[in-house]
N, C-alpha and C positions, 0 to 999 in steps of 0.2 A: 745658857748664859743670859742674864738680864740685859735691859737696855742701859746705854751710857749716854746721858744727856748733859751737855754743858750749857750753862747760861752765862753769856758775856755781856757786860754792861760798862760802857765808858764812864769814867769818873768825871763828874762835873763837865760834861763834854763841851758845851758852848764856851764856858769860861776857860777851860783848858786849852781850847784852840786859840783863844785870844792871847793867853799867856805864852803859848808856843810861838805864835806869829809876832808877838811884841814882847821881847825878853824883859823890857823894863817893868812889865806887869807881874813877873814871876815872884812868888812869895808874898804878894800883896792881895788885899781883899778886892775882888773884881765882881762887878755886877753887870750882867748882860740884859738889856731890856730897853723899854721905850723912854719917852721923855720924863724928866724928873717930876713934872707937874701931874701928868695924867697917865703915864705909862705903867706897865706891869713888869715885874721881874721874870725874865724867861729862864735865867740860870744864874748861879753864883758860885764862886770858887769856894773851896773848903776853908780858906782864910776868912771868908765873910760869914760863915755859918755860926761860929761861936757868938756872934753879935745878935743872932736870932733871925738873920735874913734867910728867906726861903723862896722857892719858885712860886709864882702866881701871887706873890705879895705886891701890893701897890709900891711903886718906886718911891713915892714921897715918904711912906712909912719906912721902907728899907734904908733910905738915906738918913732918916732920923735915928734909926738904930745903929747905923754904921756910917757916920758922916765922912769918914776918911776913905770910903770905898771909891774905886776908880770905875767909872761907868763906861761901858762900851755898847755901841749899837748892835742890833742883831744883823749878822751877815749870813743869812740862810744859805746863799749860794756857796759860800766858802765851807760851811759845815757839811753841806751835801757832798761837796768835792772830797773832803777828808773822809766822809762816811763811805764813799765808793772805795777809797783805798783801804779802809779798815775791813770792809766786807770782802774785798779781794783777798786779804790775808786769811779771813775765816774760811773761804772756799778752797784754799790750798789743802785743807785737811778733810773736807767732806762737801758733797753737793747737797746734803740735807741741812740747809740753813733756813731758818724761819725768822725774818726780821720782825721785831715788835715795834721798832721805831727807828729813827735815824741813827741811834747810838746803842742799840740793844738787840740781841738775837739769841735764839736757841740753836744749838748744833747737836745733831744726832751722830755720835761717833761710834755707834755700835759696830763692831767688826773691823774697826780701823787699827787695832792694836798691832797687827803684823807689819803694817806700813809705817806707823808713826809712834808706836809705844802705847802705854796705858792712857786712859782718859785724863788722868792728872798730868801726865807728861805732855799730852797734846795741849791741854789748857796752859801749862807753863810755857810751852814753845810759842803759842799764840801771843801770850802776854809779853814775852820777850821780843818778838818780832814787831809788835805794835809799838813798843817803847823805843826800840832801836831804829826802826825805819820811819816812824811818824812822830816820835817824841811825845807820845801820849800814854795814858795809863788806863788799863782796862781790868776790872775785877771779874773773877770767874767763880762759878759754882758748879760742882759736879755731883750728879745724883742719878738714881734710877729713873726719874721722871721729871717732867717740866715743873710741876709744883715745887718739888724739893730742890731742884736745881736753882730756881729763882730765889727761894729762901736761903740757899747756901751762898749765893753771890751777895745777897744783902748782908749776910753774916760776915762775909769777908771784906766788905768795904770799910775804908777806901784802900785801893791798891793791894788787894788781897786775893787769895785763892783758898776756897773752902770746899771740902769734899764730904759727902754723906754716904756711907756705905749702908747696905741693906740692913745689917744688924744694928746700925746706929739710929735708924729712923725714929723709933719710939722715944729714945732718950733725948734726941735733938728736939723733937716737936713738943714734948711734955711741958717745958717751962715757958714756951713762947707766948706772948700776948695774943689773944684771939684776933686782934686787929691786923696781925701780920699775914693772916691767911688771905689768899687771892679772892677778891670779890667781897670781902667783909669790910664794908665802908663804915663811916662814922655812925650812921643810924643803927645798922645791925650790931656794931660793936657795943654801942650804948645799951641796946636791948639785952644783949648777952650779959654785960657787966652788971646791969641793974638786977639781973636774975642770979647774980653771984658767979657767973661764968667769966672768969678773967683770963684764964690761960687755956691753951689747947688741951692740956691735961684735964682741965675741968670740963671742956667740951666733950672729951672722950667718954665721960660718964653718962652722957645723955643718949637716949635711944633714938633710932632713926624715926620712929613714930612721933616722938615728942618734938623733934626738930621739924618734921614735916607739918605737924599741927600748928607750930608757932611761926614757921618761916616759909610755909608753902612749898613751891617747887624747888626753892633753894635749900630746903632742909636736908634732903638726901645728899646734896653736894657737900654741905657742911659736915655731915657724918663721914663721908669718904675722905675729905681733906684732913679731918682731925686724925685720921689713921695713916695719912701719907699716901693715899691711893690716888692715882691720876693716870688714866690710860690714853690721854690725848697724844696723837702723833705729832712729830715735828713736820710742819707743812712748808715746803720750799716755795719761794717766790717773793714778789713785792720789792725787788731791788730798784734803785734809781735808774731811770732810762734816758736821761737827757743831761746835757751840759750846755751852758750858754752864758752870754754876757750882754748887758745893755748899758747904754750911755744916754743920759738926759743932758740937754744943752741949755745953758743960761740964755743964749740967743738962738732963736729959731733959725733953722737952715733953709735957704731957698735954692742955692746953687747945687746942681747934681754932682759937680766935681768935689764940692765940700763934703757931701754925703758919702761919696765913694771913698774919700780919704778916711772919714770916720769909720766906715765899714771895714777898711783894711786893718786899722788898729784893733777893732773888735775881733775880726777874724783871727788875727795873730794871737790875741789873748786866749781865745777859745781853743785854737789849735795847740797852743803850748800846754794848756791844761790837759787836753786829750792825750798828748804824747807823754806827759808826766805820769798819767795814770795807766798808760798802755792801751788806750782805747782808740777806736775810730768810729765815725758815725755815718749812717747811710742817708738819713733824712735831714736836710738843711732847711731851717725855717727862719725867715726874715720877719721881724716885727717892726712896724712903723707906727709911731703915734704922731698925729698932726697937732698943730698948735691949738686946735679946739678940743684936744684930749680924746678924740676918736682914734681908735687903734684898728689896724688891719694886719693880717699875717698872710704870707705867701710861702709855699713849701715846694721843695723839689727832692725826689728820692733817687738815689744813685744805685747802680747795680752792685757796687761793693763799697765797703767803708772808706771814709776819707778823713785824714788828719792834717793835711797840708793847708796852710793859711792861704796860699795862692789860689788853690782850687776852691776853697770855701769862699774866699772873697769874690772870685769870678762868678760863682753861682749867685751869691748874695746881690751882686750888681745887676745880674739878669732879673732876679726877683724884684729888685727895686724899680726896674723899668715897667713892671706890671702893676705899679701903684700910681697914685696921683702925686707922688713926691716931685717937687719942681713946680707944679702948678698950685700946690698947697704947701704951706710952710710946715716943717718937720721939727718936733721938739725932742723926739726920742728915736733911737735906732737900736735894734738888738738882733743877735744871731744865736740860734739854738741848734745843736745837733742832737738827734735822737736816733733810735734803733741802734744803740751802742753795741759794739762787739770788740773782741780782742784784735789788736792791730795785726795786719798781715793775713787775715782770714779771707778766703775767696780765691777765685781763679783770675789770672790775668795773663796777657801775652808776654812773650820774651821782651819785646820792645817796651811795653808798659813797665815790666819789672826793672829794666835798666834805668828808665826814667825815674821810677819810684826810688830806686836805690840812690841815685844822685840827689834827689830831693831829701831823702832821709839823712844822708851825710851832711847836707847843708843845714837841715833842721837841728841835728845833734850839735853841730858847731854853734849855731845861734843860741840854742837852749843853754849850752854850757857857758857861753859868754854872759847871757842874761842872768843865769844863776849866780855867776860870780860878781857881776857889776850892777845888777839890778835891771828892772824892766826898761829903763830909759838909758842904760849904760851903752847899749848898742841897739839901733833901730833904723828903719828906713828913713831917709831924709824927708820924704813926703809926710811923715808923721810928726815932725817937729813943730811945736807951737800950733796945734790944730785949732781951728776956729770954733769958738762957742762951747767947748767942752767944759762941763762942770767938773772941777777937780775931784778925782776919785770915782767919778761915774756913779752908777747905781748899784754896783757890785755884781757878783757872779750869780748866775741862776742855776738851778738844778732841780730835778724832781725824780 
């Protein structure tokens, strides 16, 4: 039996996350990017694309094309957080997952039929789970190799599923523009088209020797791609390995108690995100930026993963004491947890387990209340009206 490769690609990922988090944006043209004067479009919703808006376009031009567009800043930490949840769904079906970017991956599901069904059924299940659990849309392509799977997902966009069977490869490839092939950029595409080669079918008429003579080492690759050949393996790895949050302050902080209070709020936000994603982290890193913009970091590695805000805060305060905070003014504080793993992994004593269960019960209660009433619907009294915090902070971090 041949290989079964699925290519999964989130539709308009950054813009879709903004529309998910802010319902008033749904159904409207949304642009995610930098400042209107000098920024660049990082992503745009499908509602903005009919106006000619595209990624990497200057924001000023994009807004001339679509003046009614709603502009949102890039929240990379948030996108990475959602990406972790998306890839966790992918890995329910196979451990052979190759991330191409924050919102795109190959899955090798060869031999998974007895567990989860046919490759098409697996792709359909993944698409359904991403939609139901995360409120987002992912397109899928299924084929015998990576080249064809990616072409198939492009064919299915937006919000589609497209499968190419072995016997359909030639008929699928024949009418495609040569520019659709992987690695055929604008320059190579123009050279081929100037020679009368506009489709993959046209490319199939050229010999390997001709392509090598005109395109050098890329020629044999063109020859193989035109016939749908691709023997590259799906290479696992490259997942995000940290979660964190930072806050920048309008007024520099001098008092250690003010810094400790800020760290408590940051720790609670990071811990809540970890629990929501089902992760814990072993390495806790504190980042301090002084008023002169010089940054320092301090880290501590635990024997087992942690997701409790109290423990994260306690260690962050200890790390703060190893900096010059207090003798130097502080304008930013951040906490990041890395070496992520599934919650509950590792050994612990019976007494530790009892304590952890009590904390988990409390955390579940607080998470449920904050999910219902919002972040500030219930919080520690010490976090009310914190000094100097810039509203909204710097956003979530991830990598």
